[in-house]
Biopython code that builds the backbone (N, CA, C, O; Angstrom):
import numpy as np
from Bio.PDB.StructureBuilder import StructureBuilder

atoms = [
    (1, "MET", "N", (0.480, -0.929, 0.104)),
    (1, "MET", "CA", (0.444, 0.278, -0.553)),
    (1, "MET", "C", (0.694, 1.279, 0.020)),
    (1, "MET", "O", (0.046, 2.322, -0.077)),
    (2, "SER", "N", (1.936, 1.053, 0.880)),
    (2, "SER", "CA", (3.167, 2.545, 1.192)),
    (2, "SER", "C", (3.933, 2.510, -0.338)),
    (2, "SER", "O", (4.782, 3.330, -0.688)),
    (3, "ASP", "N", (3.471, 1.449, -1.109)),
    (3, "ASP", "CA", (4.838, 1.404, -2.383)),
    (3, "ASP", "C", (4.029, 2.260, -3.295)),
    (3, "ASP", "O", (4.842, 2.960, -3.899)),
    (4, "GLY", "N", (2.883, 2.526, -3.665)),
    (4, "GLY", "CA", (1.913, 3.200, -4.367)),
    (4, "GLY", "C", (2.226, 5.026, -4.208)),
    (4, "GLY", "O", (2.049, 5.823, -5.129)),
    (5, "PHE", "N", (2.619, 5.312, -3.100)),
    (5, "PHE", "CA", (2.843, 6.497, -2.703)),
    (5, "PHE", "C", (3.986, 6.917, -2.038)),
    (5, "PHE", "O", (4.052, 7.965, -1.396)),
    (6, "TRP", "N", (4.803, 6.192, -2.166)),
    (6, "TRP", "CA", (6.793, 6.531, -2.566)),
    (6, "TRP", "C", (6.722, 6.712, -3.905)),
    (6, "TRP", "O", (6.976, 7.739, -4.534)),
    (7, "SER", "N", (6.242, 5.300, -4.442)),
    (7, "SER", "CA", (6.598, 5.998, -5.900)),
    (7, "SER", "C", (5.800, 7.286, -6.179)),
    (7, "SER", "O", (6.636, 8.137, -5.875)),
    (8, "GLY", "N", (4.770, 7.910, -6.544)),
    (8, "GLY", "CA", (4.337, 8.789, -6.634)),
    (8, "GLY", "C", (5.302, 9.724, -5.963)),
    (8, "GLY", "O", (5.734, 10.530, -6.788)),
    (9, "ILE", "N", (5.861, 9.927, -4.595)),
    (9, "ILE", "CA", (6.383, 10.453, -4.369)),
    (9, "ILE", "C", (7.263, 11.647, -5.498)),
    (9, "ILE", "O", (7.326, 12.735, -6.070)),
    (10, "PHE", "N", (8.001, 9.854, -5.075)),
    (10, "PHE", "CA", (9.731, 10.188, -5.900)),
    (10, "PHE", "C", (9.333, 10.458, -7.565)),
    (10, "PHE", "O", (9.644, 11.428, -8.256)),
    (11, "GLY", "N", (8.703, 9.500, -7.864)),
    (11, "GLY", "CA", (8.227, 10.080, -10.041)),
    (11, "GLY", "C", (8.182, 11.849, -9.655)),
    (11, "GLY", "O", (9.019, 12.607, -10.145)),
    (12, "GLY", "N", (7.094, 12.336, -8.727)),
    (12, "GLY", "CA", (5.733, 13.871, -9.181)),
    (12, "GLY", "C", (7.753, 15.102, -8.917)),
    (12, "GLY", "O", (7.930, 16.152, -9.535)),
    (13, "VAL", "N", (8.709, 14.565, -8.032)),
    (13, "VAL", "CA", (9.275, 14.897, -7.543)),
    (13, "VAL", "C", (10.866, 15.216, -8.561)),
    (13, "VAL", "O", (11.556, 16.110, -9.051)),
    (14, "PHE", "N", (10.763, 13.965, -8.415)),
    (14, "PHE", "CA", (12.496, 13.710, -9.082)),
    (14, "PHE", "C", (12.128, 12.782, -10.567)),
    (14, "PHE", "O", (12.886, 12.088, -11.245)),
    (15, "GLY", "N", (11.114, 12.992, -10.690)),
    (15, "GLY", "CA", (9.981, 13.359, -12.515)),
    (15, "GLY", "C", (10.572, 13.833, -13.855)),
    (15, "GLY", "O", (11.122, 13.445, -14.885)),
    (16, "PRO", "N", (10.201, 14.716, -13.318)),
    (16, "PRO", "CA", (10.607, 15.803, -14.519)),
    (16, "PRO", "C", (11.726, 15.902, -14.794)),
    (16, "PRO", "O", (12.211, 15.780, -15.919)),
    (17, "ALA", "N", (12.679, 16.308, -13.071)),
    (17, "ALA", "CA", (13.586, 16.982, -13.942)),
    (17, "ALA", "C", (14.917, 16.288, -14.341)),
    (17, "ALA", "O", (15.997, 16.731, -14.732)),
    (18, "ILE", "N", (14.386, 14.887, -14.071)),
    (18, "ILE", "CA", (15.369, 13.609, -15.049)),
    (18, "ILE", "C", (15.104, 13.934, -16.019)),
    (18, "ILE", "O", (15.969, 14.557, -16.635)),
    (19, "SER", "N", (13.668, 13.674, -16.733)),
    (19, "SER", "CA", (12.929, 13.863, -17.850)),
    (19, "SER", "C", (14.009, 14.811, -18.737)),
    (19, "SER", "O", (14.636, 14.277, -19.652)),
    (20, "ARG", "N", (14.212, 16.334, -18.408)),
    (20, "ARG", "CA", (14.480, 17.686, -18.468)),
    (20, "ARG", "C", (15.803, 17.083, -19.326)),
    (20, "ARG", "O", (15.908, 17.036, -20.552)),
    (21, "TYR", "N", (17.008, 16.533, -18.081)),
    (21, "TYR", "CA", (18.571, 16.301, -18.127)),
    (21, "TYR", "C", (18.325, 14.996, -19.464)),
    (21, "TYR", "O", (19.168, 14.856, -20.350)),
    (22, "LEU", "N", (17.712, 14.583, -19.430)),
    (22, "LEU", "CA", (18.005, 13.111, -20.285)),
    (22, "LEU", "C", (17.967, 13.459, -21.466)),
    (22, "LEU", "O", (18.806, 13.203, -22.330)),
    (23, "ALA", "N", (16.600, 14.306, -21.617)),
    (23, "ALA", "CA", (16.096, 14.541, -23.495)),
    (23, "ALA", "C", (16.824, 15.091, -24.030)),
    (23, "ALA", "O", (17.105, 14.812, -25.195)),
    (24, "ARG", "N", (17.682, 16.579, -23.018)),
    (24, "ARG", "CA", (18.595, 17.362, -23.336)),
    (24, "ARG", "C", (19.697, 16.454, -23.742)),
    (24, "ARG", "O", (20.092, 16.704, -24.881)),
    (25, "TRP", "N", (20.326, 15.451, -23.137)),
    (25, "TRP", "CA", (21.945, 14.281, -22.970)),
    (25, "TRP", "C", (21.066, 13.715, -24.229)),
    (25, "TRP", "O", (21.671, 14.095, -25.232)),
    (26, "PHE", "N", (19.977, 13.019, -24.598)),
    (26, "PHE", "CA", (19.417, 12.466, -25.784)),
    (26, "PHE", "C", (20.421, 12.751, -26.671)),
    (26, "PHE", "O", (21.459, 12.335, -27.187)),
    (27, "ARG", "N", (19.302, 14.033, -26.586)),
    (27, "ARG", "CA", (19.097, 14.597, -28.399)),
    (27, "ARG", "C", (20.848, 14.955, -28.995)),
    (27, "ARG", "O", (21.067, 15.609, -30.015)),
    (28, "ASN", "N", (21.906, 14.384, -28.132)),
    (28, "ASN", "CA", (23.460, 14.239, -28.954)),
    (28, "ASN", "C", (23.766, 13.718, -29.557)),
    (28, "ASN", "O", (24.425, 14.051, -30.542)),
    (29, "TYR", "N", (23.185, 11.872, -29.020)),
    (29, "TYR", "CA", (23.589, 11.377, -30.424)),
    (29, "TYR", "C", (22.994, 10.913, -31.203)),
    (29, "TYR", "O", (21.790, 11.167, -31.194)),
    (30, "ARG", "N", (23.428, 10.189, -32.044)),
    (30, "ARG", "CA", (22.759, 9.284, -32.966)),
    (30, "ARG", "C", (22.720, 7.809, -32.694)),
    (30, "ARG", "O", (23.419, 6.925, -32.197)),
    (31, "TYR", "N", (21.498, 7.995, -33.295)),
    (31, "TYR", "CA", (20.521, 5.972, -32.778)),
    (31, "TYR", "C", (21.269, 4.992, -33.204)),
    (31, "TYR", "O", (21.151, 3.965, -32.535)),
    (32, "TRP", "N", (22.347, 4.921, -34.502)),
    (32, "TRP", "CA", (23.176, 4.034, -34.757)),
    (32, "TRP", "C", (24.250, 3.819, -33.762)),
    (32, "TRP", "O", (24.791, 2.781, -33.381)),
    (33, "LYS", "N", (24.386, 4.779, -33.508)),
    (33, "LYS", "CA", (25.890, 4.935, -32.315)),
    (33, "LYS", "C", (25.509, 4.299, -30.763)),
    (33, "LYS", "O", (26.254, 3.490, -30.211)),
    (34, "ILE", "N", (24.602, 4.651, -30.327)),
    (34, "ILE", "CA", (23.603, 4.153, -28.887)),
    (34, "ILE", "C", (23.246, 2.985, -29.436)),
    (34, "ILE", "O", (22.796, 2.248, -28.559)),
    (35, "PHE", "N", (23.246, 2.494, -30.481)),
    (35, "PHE", "CA", (22.557, 0.412, -31.001)),
    (35, "PHE", "C", (24.433, -0.035, -30.922)),
    (35, "PHE", "O", (24.843, -0.915, -30.166)),
    (36, "VAL", "N", (24.894, 0.370, -31.388)),
    (36, "VAL", "CA", (26.217, -0.009, -31.347)),
    (36, "VAL", "C", (27.009, -0.362, -30.196)),
    (36, "VAL", "O", (27.675, -1.384, -30.034)),
    (37, "ALA", "N", (26.805, 0.911, -29.180)),
    (37, "ALA", "CA", (27.673, 1.067, -28.262)),
    (37, "ALA", "C", (26.751, 0.243, -27.340)),
    (37, "ALA", "O", (27.251, -0.438, -26.445)),
    (38, "ALA", "N", (25.585, 0.283, -27.511)),
    (38, "ALA", "CA", (24.777, -0.895, -26.828)),
    (38, "ALA", "C", (24.850, -2.534, -26.542)),
    (38, "ALA", "O", (25.033, -3.253, -25.560)),
    (39, "ILE", "N", (24.688, -2.651, -27.478)),
    (39, "ILE", "CA", (25.367, -4.452, -28.313)),
    (39, "ILE", "C", (26.662, -4.500, -27.857)),
    (39, "ILE", "O", (26.740, -5.414, -27.035)),
    (40, "PHE", "N", (28.148, -3.712, -28.069)),
    (40, "PHE", "CA", (29.208, -3.708, -27.167)),
    (40, "PHE", "C", (29.282, -3.958, -25.648)),
    (40, "PHE", "O", (30.215, -4.369, -24.959)),
    (41, "LEU", "N", (27.798, -3.525, -25.269)),
    (41, "LEU", "CA", (28.131, -3.155, -23.745)),
    (41, "LEU", "C", (27.295, -4.045, -23.048)),
    (41, "LEU", "O", (27.177, -3.755, -21.857)),
    (42, "VAL", "N", (26.544, -5.255, -23.507)),
    (42, "VAL", "CA", (25.397, -6.515, -23.285)),
    (42, "VAL", "C", (26.659, -7.226, -23.409)),
    (42, "VAL", "O", (27.116, -7.517, -22.303)),
    (43, "TYR", "N", (27.439, -7.637, -24.485)),
    (43, "TYR", "CA", (28.166, -8.225, -24.597)),
    (43, "TYR", "C", (29.888, -7.956, -23.515)),
    (43, "TYR", "O", (30.425, -8.970, -23.070)),
    (44, "GLY", "N", (30.333, -6.995, -23.322)),
    (44, "GLY", "CA", (31.469, -7.035, -22.825)),
    (44, "GLY", "C", (30.759, -7.132, -21.191)),
    (44, "GLY", "O", (31.483, -7.846, -20.496)),
    (45, "ILE", "N", (29.594, -6.626, -20.446)),
    (45, "ILE", "CA", (28.889, -7.000, -19.408)),
    (45, "ILE", "C", (28.969, -8.806, -19.387)),
    (45, "ILE", "O", (29.508, -9.616, -18.632)),
    (46, "SER", "N", (28.409, -8.881, -20.221)),
    (46, "SER", "CA", (27.822, -10.666, -20.324)),
    (46, "SER", "C", (29.183, -12.130, -20.265)),
    (46, "SER", "O", (29.283, -13.221, -19.702)),
    (47, "PHE", "N", (30.036, -11.261, -21.243)),
    (47, "PHE", "CA", (31.704, -11.651, -20.460)),
    (47, "PHE", "C", (32.022, -11.579, -19.173)),
    (47, "PHE", "O", (31.872, -12.473, -18.341)),
    (48, "ILE", "N", (32.568, -10.259, -18.968)),
    (48, "ILE", "CA", (32.820, -9.842, -17.450)),
    (48, "ILE", "C", (31.992, -10.982, -16.001)),
    (48, "ILE", "O", (32.393, -11.840, -15.213)),
    (49, "ALA", "N", (30.745, -10.335, -16.315)),
    (49, "ALA", "CA", (30.189, -11.412, -15.619)),
    (49, "ALA", "C", (30.558, -13.029, -15.469)),
    (49, "ALA", "O", (30.746, -13.665, -14.432)),
    (50, "ALA", "N", (30.592, -13.413, -16.642)),
    (50, "ALA", "CA", (30.916, -15.062, -16.819)),
    (50, "ALA", "C", (32.211, -14.871, -16.025)),
    (50, "ALA", "O", (32.192, -15.389, -14.908)),
    (51, "TRP", "N", (33.379, -14.204, -16.390)),
    (51, "TRP", "CA", (34.816, -14.151, -16.581)),
    (51, "TRP", "C", (34.191, -14.574, -14.673)),
    (51, "TRP", "O", (34.067, -15.540, -13.920)),
    (52, "LEU", "N", (34.036, -13.508, -14.697)),
    (52, "LEU", "CA", (33.999, -13.242, -12.931)),
    (52, "LEU", "C", (33.630, -14.881, -12.258)),
    (52, "LEU", "O", (34.488, -15.673, -11.870)),
    (53, "LYS", "N", (32.346, -15.080, -12.251)),
    (53, "LYS", "CA", (31.880, -15.943, -11.509)),
    (53, "LYS", "C", (32.716, -17.228, -12.178)),
    (53, "LYS", "O", (33.477, -17.671, -11.319)),
    (54, "PHE", "N", (32.817, -17.940, -13.384)),
    (54, "PHE", "CA", (32.724, -19.018, -13.433)),
    (54, "PHE", "C", (33.925, -19.316, -13.569)),
    (54, "PHE", "O", (34.375, -20.313, -13.005)),
    (55, "GLY", "N", (35.105, -18.093, -14.755)),
    (55, "GLY", "CA", (36.484, -18.042, -14.816)),
    (55, "GLY", "C", (36.525, -18.126, -16.368)),
    (55, "GLY", "O", (35.638, -18.516, -17.128)),
    (56, "LEU", "N", (38.070, -17.554, -16.719)),
    (56, "LEU", "CA", (38.243, -17.426, -17.874)),
    (56, "LEU", "C", (37.797, -18.174, -19.073)),
    (56, "LEU", "O", (37.148, -17.938, -20.092)),
    (57, "GLN", "N", (38.408, -19.159, -18.536)),
    (57, "GLN", "CA", (37.485, -20.254, -19.753)),
    (57, "GLN", "C", (36.167, -20.615, -20.390)),
    (57, "GLN", "O", (35.978, -20.831, -21.587)),
    (58, "ASP", "N", (34.970, -20.660, -19.066)),
    (58, "ASP", "CA", (33.662, -20.523, -19.320)),
    (58, "ASP", "C", (33.417, -19.250, -19.804)),
    (58, "ASP", "O", (32.420, -19.408, -20.509)),
    (59, "GLY", "N", (33.770, -17.933, -19.853)),
    (59, "GLY", "CA", (33.767, -16.636, -20.184)),
    (59, "GLY", "C", (33.635, -17.279, -21.625)),
    (59, "GLY", "O", (32.675, -17.951, -22.002)),
    (60, "LEU", "N", (35.018, -16.890, -22.537)),
    (60, "LEU", "CA", (35.066, -17.264, -23.690)),
    (60, "LEU", "C", (34.012, -17.844, -24.076)),
    (60, "LEU", "O", (33.392, -17.377, -25.031)),
    (61, "VAL", "N", (33.538, -19.098, -23.356)),
    (61, "VAL", "CA", (33.065, -20.362, -23.592)),
    (61, "VAL", "C", (31.854, -19.351, -24.493)),
    (61, "VAL", "O", (31.818, -18.918, -25.644)),
    (62, "LEU", "N", (30.834, -19.245, -23.170)),
    (62, "LEU", "CA", (30.172, -18.058, -23.078)),
    (62, "LEU", "C", (29.872, -17.305, -24.407)),
    (62, "LEU", "O", (28.940, -17.346, -25.210)),
    (63, "LEU", "N", (31.156, -16.525, -24.310)),
    (63, "LEU", "CA", (31.113, -15.805, -25.321)),
    (63, "LEU", "C", (30.535, -16.348, -26.549)),
    (63, "LEU", "O", (29.444, -16.159, -27.087)),
    (64, "GLU", "N", (31.712, -17.192, -26.909)),
    (64, "GLU", "CA", (31.049, -18.174, -28.475)),
    (64, "GLU", "C", (29.873, -18.362, -28.588)),
    (64, "GLU", "O", (29.308, -18.158, -29.663)),
    (65, "HIS", "N", (29.200, -18.815, -27.450)),
    (65, "HIS", "CA", (27.641, -19.037, -27.848)),
    (65, "HIS", "C", (26.818, -17.775, -27.845)),
    (65, "HIS", "O", (25.680, -17.606, -28.283)),
    (66, "MET", "N", (27.725, -16.829, -27.192)),
    (66, "MET", "CA", (26.569, -15.030, -27.480)),
    (66, "MET", "C", (26.991, -14.821, -29.609)),
    (66, "MET", "O", (26.310, -14.181, -30.410)),
    (67, "LEU", "N", (28.010, -15.449, -29.841)),
    (67, "LEU", "CA", (28.274, -14.914, -31.234)),
    (67, "LEU", "C", (27.164, -16.013, -32.319)),
    (67, "LEU", "O", (26.850, -15.528, -33.406)),
    (68, "ASN", "N", (26.794, -16.992, -32.078)),
    (68, "ASN", "CA", (26.220, -18.292, -33.030)),
    (68, "ASN", "C", (24.564, -17.399, -33.154)),
    (68, "ASN", "O", (24.336, -16.595, -32.250)),
    (69, "PHE", "N", (23.829, -17.521, -33.909)),
    (69, "PHE", "CA", (22.738, -16.481, -34.727)),
    (69, "PHE", "C", (21.829, -16.301, -33.979)),
    (69, "PHE", "O", (21.222, -15.230, -33.954)),
    (70, "PRO", "N", (21.514, -17.406, -33.138)),
    (70, "PRO", "CA", (20.394, -16.303, -31.274)),
    (70, "PRO", "C", (21.302, -16.496, -31.045)),
    (70, "PRO", "O", (21.747, -16.878, -32.127)),
    (71, "GLY", "N", (22.556, -16.575, -29.947)),
    (71, "GLY", "CA", (23.076, -16.381, -29.033)),
    (71, "GLY", "C", (22.778, -13.658, -29.409)),
    (71, "GLY", "O", (22.478, -12.734, -28.654)),
    (72, "ILE", "N", (23.144, -13.763, -30.961)),
    (72, "ILE", "CA", (23.567, -12.754, -31.621)),
    (72, "ILE", "C", (22.108, -11.978, -31.349)),
    (72, "ILE", "O", (22.224, -10.753, -31.324)),
    (73, "LEU", "N", (20.882, -12.445, -31.160)),
    (73, "LEU", "CA", (19.458, -12.321, -30.941)),
    (73, "LEU", "C", (19.256, -11.124, -29.951)),
    (73, "LEU", "O", (19.176, -9.990, -30.425)),
    (74, "ILE", "N", (19.151, -11.363, -28.306)),
    (74, "ILE", "CA", (19.100, -11.074, -27.047)),
    (74, "ILE", "C", (19.739, -9.984, -27.062)),
    (74, "ILE", "O", (19.025, -8.991, -26.926)),
    (75, "PRO", "N", (21.608, -9.673, -27.262)),
    (75, "PRO", "CA", (21.955, -8.435, -27.301)),
    (75, "PRO", "C", (20.868, -7.371, -28.459)),
    (75, "PRO", "O", (20.265, -6.322, -28.230)),
    (76, "VAL", "N", (20.951, -7.973, -29.365)),
    (76, "VAL", "CA", (20.446, -7.114, -30.569)),
    (76, "VAL", "C", (18.803, -6.540, -29.642)),
    (76, "VAL", "O", (18.541, -5.368, -29.369)),
    (77, "GLY", "N", (17.973, -7.697, -29.340)),
    (77, "GLY", "CA", (17.101, -6.604, -28.715)),
    (77, "GLY", "C", (17.057, -5.918, -27.430)),
    (77, "GLY", "O", (16.254, -5.121, -26.945)),
    (78, "MET", "N", (18.259, -6.502, -26.963)),
    (78, "MET", "CA", (18.195, -5.546, -25.681)),
    (78, "MET", "C", (18.840, -3.539, -26.228)),
    (78, "MET", "O", (18.626, -2.415, -25.774)),
    (79, "ALA", "N", (19.516, -4.015, -27.193)),
    (79, "ALA", "CA", (19.650, -2.808, -27.995)),
    (79, "ALA", "C", (18.804, -2.202, -28.469)),
    (79, "ALA", "O", (18.696, -0.978, -28.403)),
    (80, "LEU", "N", (18.076, -2.945, -29.017)),
    (80, "LEU", "CA", (16.387, -2.235, -29.941)),
    (80, "LEU", "C", (15.735, -1.384, -28.805)),
    (80, "LEU", "O", (15.392, -0.211, -28.949)),
    (81, "VAL", "N", (15.632, -1.955, -27.905)),
    (81, "VAL", "CA", (14.633, -1.200, -26.931)),
    (81, "VAL", "C", (15.792, 0.144, -26.050)),
    (81, "VAL", "O", (15.206, 0.988, -25.373)),
    (82, "PHE", "N", (16.818, 0.192, -26.111)),
    (82, "PHE", "CA", (17.123, 0.388, -24.984)),
    (82, "PHE", "C", (17.104, 2.321, -26.360)),
    (82, "PHE", "O", (16.732, 3.490, -26.252)),
    (83, "VAL", "N", (17.800, 1.382, -27.481)),
    (83, "VAL", "CA", (17.542, 2.646, -28.459)),
    (83, "VAL", "C", (15.963, 3.253, -28.754)),
    (83, "VAL", "O", (15.737, 4.462, -28.738)),
    (84, "MET", "N", (14.909, 2.225, -29.026)),
    (84, "MET", "CA", (13.584, 3.128, -28.636)),
    (84, "MET", "C", (13.381, 3.453, -27.226)),
    (84, "MET", "O", (12.159, 3.530, -27.101)),
    (85, "CYS", "N", (13.982, 3.704, -26.002)),
    (85, "CYS", "CA", (13.696, 4.409, -24.649)),
    (85, "CYS", "C", (14.252, 6.021, -25.070)),
    (85, "CYS", "O", (13.635, 7.082, -24.981)),
    (86, "VAL", "N", (15.698, 5.749, -25.574)),
    (86, "VAL", "CA", (16.233, 6.638, -25.830)),
    (86, "VAL", "C", (15.400, 7.784, -27.193)),
    (86, "VAL", "O", (15.679, 8.976, -27.061)),
    (87, "PHE", "N", (14.432, 7.408, -28.427)),
    (87, "PHE", "CA", (13.907, 7.944, -28.704)),
    (87, "PHE", "C", (12.971, 9.044, -28.314)),
    (87, "PHE", "O", (12.849, 10.239, -28.583)),
    (88, "LEU", "N", (12.218, 7.956, -27.404)),
    (88, "LEU", "CA", (11.453, 8.392, -26.801)),
    (88, "LEU", "C", (11.627, 9.356, -25.541)),
    (88, "LEU", "O", (10.673, 9.981, -25.079)),
    (89, "GLY", "N", (12.891, 9.427, -25.032)),
    (89, "GLY", "CA", (13.045, 9.950, -23.911)),
    (89, "GLY", "C", (13.719, 11.778, -24.534)),
    (89, "GLY", "O", (13.949, 12.645, -23.691)),
    (90, "SER", "N", (13.949, 12.073, -26.194)),
    (90, "SER", "CA", (14.566, 12.563, -27.368)),
    (90, "SER", "C", (13.435, 13.399, -27.813)),
    (90, "SER", "O", (13.748, 14.463, -28.347)),
    (91, "ARG", "N", (12.195, 13.127, -27.699)),
    (91, "ARG", "CA", (11.385, 13.106, -28.333)),
    (91, "ARG", "C", (9.496, 13.867, -27.300)),
    (91, "ARG", "O", (8.336, 14.149, -27.600)),
    (92, "SER", "N", (10.763, 13.834, -25.595)),
    (92, "SER", "CA", (9.864, 14.177, -24.681)),
    (92, "SER", "C", (10.132, 16.090, -24.675)),
    (92, "SER", "O", (11.167, 16.568, -25.139)),
    (93, "ARG", "N", (8.887, 17.065, -24.006)),
    (93, "ARG", "CA", (8.779, 18.341, -24.245)),
    (93, "ARG", "C", (8.362, 18.529, -23.358)),
    (93, "ARG", "O", (7.185, 18.580, -23.003)),
    (94, "THR", "N", (10.001, 18.774, -22.442)),
    (94, "THR", "CA", (10.664, 19.303, -21.200)),
    (94, "THR", "C", (10.478, 20.088, -21.065)),
    (94, "THR", "O", (10.942, 20.672, -20.085)),
]
sb = StructureBuilder()
sb.init_structure("model")
sb.init_model(0)
sb.init_chain("A")
sb.init_seg("    ")
for serial, (resi, resn, name, xyz) in enumerate(atoms, 1):
    if name == "N":
        sb.init_residue(resn, " ", resi, " ")
    sb.init_atom(name, np.array(xyz, "f"), 0.0, 1.0, " ", f" {name:<3s}", serial, name[0])
structure = sb.get_structure()
């Protein structure tokens, strides 16, 4: 019950300021650059997480599996969602 209250308070106080700042920041970048950076970021974070958790050999195996066709779809999908969020954020009128 109180979760909705705090969500409304923080969203009302911080939401407009954060939205205004992000909209200005997002307008400076091209969408294809954001897409490529997001793909490299997903691959990099996945490799580093597997390397730290399981070791270097298993991190390389995960990276090899992520470079197959089904493994490419997940980072591409995540990058497309990120680009969509950037597009919607850059079009806000604040």
